C-alpha angles and dihedrals in degrees: 000000000000115000124211126205121206115228116236119223126194114208134153119236096258093103139351109224122169129196130205108192109198101161110034121145111276094230126029129210133201091263119080122251124211118227137183111232138183120211122201135165120260133198094267093060095256129092140241129233125207110197126200116256129221093196133256129120124346113311121237125243127193127221132188120262118251132188087259096054112127138200100010132147115212122194126195118197114179136187113250097172119141094263092062088074083075104028095049104010096162094042089242096152098033098045119004096053091047089052089054090051090048092053089057098047104029092101092061100090093184091069119085131191145205128191130193145151139214130218140148104000100325145062130215136198126206110255115214092202096055097026089228143099112263142152115263094011116212092215109024096152123066144136131282092287092059092049090049090052090048093053091048091051091046091054087069097051116097121220114260143176132333137345111259107183092168093054089051093054092045091055091049091046093052091051095049095046092049089049091051094047092048088076101266090129126212109354143172123230132190121201127198111196121188131190144158097210152356124313124262096202101053121082119243091208121133089355132338092215092052092050093048091051091049090049092055092044092051091048093051092046093055089056094046090050088062093049096261132116130216137187120202122208124181140203129201112200108171115123089208085071100208104197092211095053091045092049091051093054090045089053089051092054091047091052090047097050092241142110131281129208129187106198092206087073101038115045095200121050114213111197093198087064089057104046110096123191113213117218138163113276115245 
């Protein structure tokens, strides 16, 4: 049975913008690619983006999760840098809203979850086998019970250090590739990535935005090369509302075919609005 993993986006409540990429390049490289896109409102209050295609294998589209969605893998990767002690001191966005989402979807046993955080120079995923956060987890994916345990464990971890976006994506990529290579077959994954500021491990030359888009494209391409598909959604949760940081996270979501939320615009973050299910375009 094919398993799908729901991409986890991290976006602050400023604006809820969704993207439906039905024409992205089939394989991505480490260099950024420009694309013409059209944005229009949809019924859920977000928007869809159709990107131009340069050819290749079947493009990937993303669709919203529903209570009936089956066989998905959803990965949450959240910022635990030192500044989050102020920007999300009670872990409202990075913990409580995920718990609310879990209470709504925990009865769907065909869904599986992973949860991790990034800080300093590293990133970690909760390992179901050791019940702790580690690098290169042996059992990063599990059911509702494992996600609940991860959130409980995360509640005890204090914010620390810098904001390593690249380390976060590397950890997710390793987990997905290992999952695909384990014999699970073609699968879909959804990532929700949350942060309060700009990365400290991604170069700003010639452009931070360009390099972040290239990072997401390269990440998605590595999954596609192993016959998987992934959507990336993002959340910006800093009350300071730095327009550049918000714009970068939005650009990442657009490149990843997912949703973006700025929490300065929307006071309540709804994870179900962020989870994007990648699928082959008709």
